[in-house]
Each structure stands twice: as C-alpha cells, then as structure tokens.
N, C-alpha and C positions, 0 to 999 in steps of 0.2 A: 468105552470112552473115558478119558481121564478124569473129565470134570464129572462124572457118574460116580466115580469111586467113593469119596466121602459120603455121599447119599446112601450108598448100599451098606458100607460100613455102619452108619447110623441105625439103618434098618436092622442089620445083624445085633448091633449092641441092644437095641429094644426088644428083640426077640428073646437075647440072651436074659435081659432083666425080667421079663415075663416067666421065664423058665425057673429063675432065682426065686422069684416071688412064689411061683407055684410050689417050688422045692421047700420054701420055707413054711408056707401053710400045710405040708405034708409032715416035714420033719422039724417041728420047732426047736427040738435039743441041737441042732447043727448052727447055732447063732454065729459062732466063731467063724467057722468057715464060710458061711453065707457072707458075713461082713466082709470079709477079705475078697471074695469072688465079686461083691457089688462094688467094692472100692476100685478094683482092677477094670470092672466093665464101665464104672462111670469115668475112669481116667480115659480109657478108649473113646468115650462119648466126647469128653471135652477135646481130644485131639482131633476127632473129626469134625468137631463144630469149628475149630480154629482153621482147619483146612478149607472149610466151605466158607468162612470170612475171607481168607486169601483168594480163592477163587472168584468169590463176588466182587472183590477189589478189582482183580484182573480182568473180569468180565466187564465192569463198569468202564475200565481205562479203554479197553478194545473198542466198546460201544461209542465212547467219546470221540476215539481217533478215527473209527469208521465214520462217524458223523461229520467230524472235521473234514475228513477227505472228501465226503459226498459235497459238502458245501463248498469246497475248493473247486470241485470239478464242474458243480453247476454254475460258480462265479467264473470260471474260464470258459465254460460253454457260453454262457449268456452275454459275456462281455467281450466275446470274440467279434473282431472287426469285420470277419466274413459270415454269411448265413451258413449256419449248421443245423441239420434237420435229420432226424432219425424216423425211419419208416419201416414197415413190414415188407415182405417181399412183394407185394402188391402196391407197394408205393404210398399205402396210407399211412399218414403222419401219426406219430406218437410223441415226438417231442420237437420244438423249435425254438431257436434262441432270438434275442431282440433284433439281431441283424437280419435275420431271415425273415421276420416279419416286416422290416422296413424295405427290404428287397421286393417282397410279394405283395406290400401294402396291405396287409392283414395282421391283426394283432396275433401273437404267437400262441396264446391259448384257444384263439378261434381257428388256428391252422390244424390243431389236434383233431385226428379222424377224417381230415380231408384227403383224398388223392393228391399226391404231389403232382402227377402228370397233366392236371388241370391247368397248370401254369406254363405248359410247354405248348410249342407249336404243334398243332395236331397233326400235320404231315410227318412229324419227326417221332411220334410217340411209338409207332410200331418199331422203329429202331432200337428206341430207349427200352422197350419190354424185352427185345431180342438180347441186348446187353444184360438185362436182369436176369435172363433165363440162363445166362453163362454163369452168373453168380451162384443161383440155385444148384446148378450141376457142379460146383465147385471148380470149374474151368478156370477162373480168374478169382481172385481175393481183392485186387485193387484196380482202379482204372483212373488215369490222372488225364488232366485237361481235356475232357469231352467237351466239346464246344456246342452250346444249343442256343436257341432264342427262347427267352424268358418272357412270359407276358403276365405282369403284375395286374392284379383286380384293380380296375379303374386306372392304370397307369400305362405308361409308354413301354413298348418292348424293348429289350435290350439283350446284347450278347452276353452269355455267361459261360466261364470255364466251370465245369463240374468235377469234381473228384469224389468217387463213389469207393466204398470199402464195405467188407462184411462187418455187420454187428452181431457178434456171437451171442445168441440167447442163452437162458439159464434153464432150470427144470419147469419153471412157470412160463417162460416166453420162448417162442421160435426164433431162429436167426432172422435177421433183416439186415437193413442197409443203413450206412452211415452216409449223409450227403454233404459235401461243402460246397456253397454256390457263391462265385466272385463275378462281380460286374467288370467285365474287361471292354466295356465300350471305349473308354478313352484309349487303353492299350490297342485295340484294333483300330481305331483312328489315327494314333501315331504310327503305327505299322503301315497302314494304308499312305500316309503322308510321306514316309520313309520310302514306300516303294515308288509314289509318284516323283518325289524327289531324285531318287536313284535313276529313275527312268530319263528325267530330264537331264540329269548329270551326264549319263551314258551318251544320251544324244548330243548334248553340247560338247563333250570330249570328242565325238565322232565327227562333228561338224568342225571343231577346231582342228582337228587332227588332218582332217581333209582339206581345210582352208591353209594350214601349214604346207602340206605337201603340194598343193596346187601353187601357192604363191612361191615355194622356194624353187618348184620345178620351172614356173614361168620365169623367175629372177636369173636362172642359171644361164639361159641363152643369152639375153641382152648384156649379161656382165662377162661372159665369154667373149662376145663381140667387142666391148669395150677394151678388154685385157689384149685380145688378139690385135686390133686395130692400133692400140697405143703401142705394143711392142713393135709393128710394122712400122709405124711413124717414127719412133727411135731409132730404128735401123734404116731409115730412108735418108740417104745422104743429101736429097735434093729438097728435103723439107727446110733446110736452113735455119733449125731451131737455135734459139740462144741458149747459153748455159743455162740460164734461169728456167727457160720454157722445157729444156730436156730435163731438168731437175723436177719440174712440177709434173710431167709426163711421167717420170718413173714412179713419181708417189701415185698416180692414178694406178699405174700397173699393179704396183704393190697392194694398194687397196682393193683392187677387183680381186686379185689372188686371195687375198685374206676373206674376202666377203664370199667367194666361191668355197673356200675351205669351211667357213662357218655354215654355209647353206648346206654343205654335204653332212657336217656334223649334226646339224638340226633334223635333217630328214633320217639320218641314221638312228638318232635318239626317239624320234617321233614313231618310227616304224619297226623299232628292233624286235618288239614282241609279238608283231602281227605276221611274220613269217612262220609257217608251221615247220618246226624243228623236230617233232616227235619221230619221224622216221629217218633223222639224219644222226643217229647215234653212233659214236666211235668210242673207242678205248680212250682213256684219259691221256695216255702217253702219245697217242695219234693226234689228238687236238693240241697237245703242247708241242709237237713237232712241226705241225703245220704253223702255228703262230710264230714259232722260232724263226721258220723259214721266210715268213712275211717280215720278221724284224732283221733279217740277216745282214741287209746292208748298214744299218745303224749299229748292228753288234760288232761288224766287221770296222766300220769307222771309229767307233770309241774302243776297241781292242778289248771288249768286255769278255769276262770268264762267266760261263754259265755252268752252273753245278745242278744237277738234278738227283733228287734223292729218289730211293726205290719208289714207284708209284703203283698202287693197287689196281687190280684188272677190273675197272668198273667202267660201264657205258655213260658217256655223257653227251649233250647235245652238241653237236659239232661246230655250228657256226658260232654260237654264243660262247662256247668256251674258247674257241679262237679268238674272238672279240675282247673277251676278258683277259686272258693272257697278253694278247697284243698290247692292248692300254696299259696294263700294270707292267708288264716289262718295257715298254716304251717309256712309261713315266719314269721308272727306275733308272733308264739311262738318260734320259733328258736332265733329271735333277741329280747329276752326278757330281761328286766333288772332285778335287783334284788327284785323288788316288785313282788307280785303276779299278774301272767297275768290276764288282763281282756280286753275281746273283744268284741265290739258292732258292730252288723250288723243291717243295715238298707236300706231302699228304698224308694225314694221320686220320683215324676212325675216332670220333668222340660221340659217344651216345649214339642218336639216330641220325647222325650227319657224318660227313666226311669234312675236314677242314683243310682248304688247299692255301698254302702260303707261299709268298713271294718275298724275300728278304733281299735288301740292297745294302750297300756302303756308302749311300750317297750323303746328301747334304742334311737330311732329316727334316723333321717338321716341328715346329714349335706348338707346345700344348695349347695356346690360345687359339690356335686355327681349327681345332678338332671339330667344331660344330660347323665349320664352312667348307670343309674338304670335298664333301660328296655333293654340294650346291652347284647347280648348274651356274656357269659364266663367273664363279668365285676364283679369282686369281690371287696367290699369294706373293707373287713376284711380278715385276713390270714386264711386259712384252719383249723389250729391248734385252732382258737377261735370259728369259725362258719363253719363246714363241708359242703360242697355242690358243684355243679358243675358251678353255676352263669347261668342256663338257665331258672329257674322258672318263673322270672318276663319277660323275653323274649318271653317265651311261652303264658303268660296272654296276653301280648300285641298282639301277634300273632292272638289268639283267638277272641279278642275284635275287631281288625282291620278287621277281616273276615267278620264282619256284618257292617261295617262302623262306629264302635263306637269310643270311646276315653277311654284312662285311664290314671290317673295321681295320685299324692300323694302330700299331705301336711303334713308337719312333724316339730316339734319342737325336737332339739336334746337332748337327756337324758329325753325326757318326753313322746314321742310317735309319731306315725304316723297314717294318714288315707289314705288309697287307694281307690280310686273311678273309677268305669269304667261306661260306660253308654251302654244301649240296646235299640233298637228303638220299639216306640210304634207301633204295627200292627193295621192297620185300619180294 
C-alpha cells in the first residue's frame, strides 16, 4: 500500500546504517567512503521522513473530512421530518432519529435494541416478515408506500406509509434494513373525504341529469300542444282574431318552437356521453360524409363549397363525430360573411393525437370572446342576427373532453375562423 512505502524505506535505511556502522567498526581505514555512504543514507532518511509528514497531513485531512461527512449525515438523519430507523434483518433497531422517537413515543436511544415489529398491529406482522424475507433473498431492494397501522407506546394508533430499503453492511456488520415511517393519517382522512364528496357529487350529477331529462321530457308534450293549437288558431278563419291578437298568437307559436328547440339541445347536451358508442366506430371519412348529408339542405341554401383534404384511415365513434362535424360545419355556415362560404376540412397527426380542423371564411370571432365561446348559453350576437340556443360549441367541447381531447379556435375578425379538436391515436 502506498502509505506504507515511506515506512518501509525508513526500515531499509536504518538497516543500511547498521551495516555501515558495522563496516566502520571492522574497517576503520575506510572513513571517507563510510562518510559518503552515511551522507547518502541520511538524505534518503530525510526524504522518507518528509513523505511521512505529507502522508500524515493528508491522513488528518481525510479523517477530518470523514468526520464532517459523518456529522452531516447524522444531522440530516436526526433532523429529518420523517421517522428514520435502521434495523437488522430481524427488525432489531440499531439507529433511530428524533422523528422516529416522536412517532413511536419512545426516546430514540431507548429504541435501540428493541424489535421494530412490536409497534405494528399483531395480525400484520406475518405479512411484514414475509416482505423482509424477500429482502434477505435479494428478490427486492426497495419497497415504497407499504401502508400499515403503527401503535406507539401509550399512544393512539395511526396509519403509516413505510419505505424499506436494504442497508448494506460492511466487514463488521451484516446487511439490514433502512425504514422511513411517515404518518399519513391526515392524507388518508383527506382521501376518504374526497372519495365521499366524489360519490356525493356523482349522485348529485346523476339526480340532476335525471331531473333534467324528466323535466325536459315532460315539458315537450305541453309545449308541442301549445304550439300546435296556436298554429291551428291562427289558421282558423272563424276565430275572428284582431290583428293584434294574431300578432300575439304568432309570438306564442315562435316562443313555443324556440322552447322545444332549447329542450332538445339541453337533452342532447345532458345525454351525449351516456350512449355507448364504442361499437359504433366507422372510418373518419364515413362520419364526415354522414355529417355533410345531414347539413346538405343548409349547404345547398347557402351555395357553400366544401373542400376536404385527404383523411387518414382511422376509426372514430360514429355518432359523436357526426355531431361534432354537424355542429362545427353548421356554425361555419350560420356565421358566414357576404362572401360565398368556403369550408376546408383536414386532419393531421401531431404527437399522440390526430388534429381535425374545420376552416371557414366567415365573419370571424373577436379575441375578447375567446373565454366565452365554448360556454353554454353564451351568445356573441343577438338572436335576430343569428338564431340559436348557444349550446352547440359547448356540446362540442363536452364530446371532445370525453376522450381527453382538446378543442380550440383561431380567428381573424371579418376574415374567418378555424376550429380544431384532437382525437387520441389508438395503439
């Protein structure tokens, strides 16, 4: 070893000096040669001594550094907010920090030598020992978030999250285990409260949806009767309505029709994600064709031009994509400008999603309405300008978020808009 070399050299020099002194006693006439030899040997001795000094300084520095590192480790160990414990493979404690003592309600120095398992529920100890056997067999080296009930001495039991890892031994110690113990009682209580609230919210949403469905369904029939009888009354020549009365009745008819349309849209919004569509998948091109067919009369009336870029051969949920295309294309045709409507439909692959876009040359959308456009009943124009219930884009967003997609738009006011939504690529 390098640190032993100067010591060996000093031994060799000492032996050499002994030989020279013996030589001098036997041959006193060789004084000159003897002095030269002793001088060289003394110089070697001085060099070896200097090397020893350098090694001594390096050794002292290494010892100080190791001691500082040891103190830093124990400071981190002892001041850690979680309980840290070191045990042998039989769970007998060899070290414990302050937090561990507080959790177990025992002073850390008094924990040393005690089996850690006495602080766990008796019925869970067999399972814990089975886990430790896996560490002994080197099947696992670390285990995270093993949840167990910890019973402090003279204290209240609590739920703890355990992290176990191998504590590799040295030539004096066999391998053991390092334990981190964290009290998660508050976390478990919060998780329980969240679970309770989630169930309550689910129940509330279910009841609200059922109420909306029943209310809307029950409202449709009387509204239809009001609308039908109002129209019959308007057409009845014998009713002898005044011009004002006929005007009032016309308002009733229009209001009933609007209410029926609104109820239909609300029902569609509340039930759109309830219908099972997993077995209704068709090619994207087929869904688009069916949506264009449903919009055919509006396309013909507005003399619109539909341009479709090449579409990938992907399967999509039929009814939902038809609804999406129908709403977005219908929107583009409704909010058209004085120019001839031109709508471009395309699809590109971006990362883990397909991005489907519908671009128009309509009136565009001002930037200030960006946060409102996908909200229910938010209208950017008066009904006299553009009729509708303000649900279409909200319905589109609900459909898209149902498969964890996104929908957004870009627009230049008075020049046109592009609506884009994503659909996940299936593996």
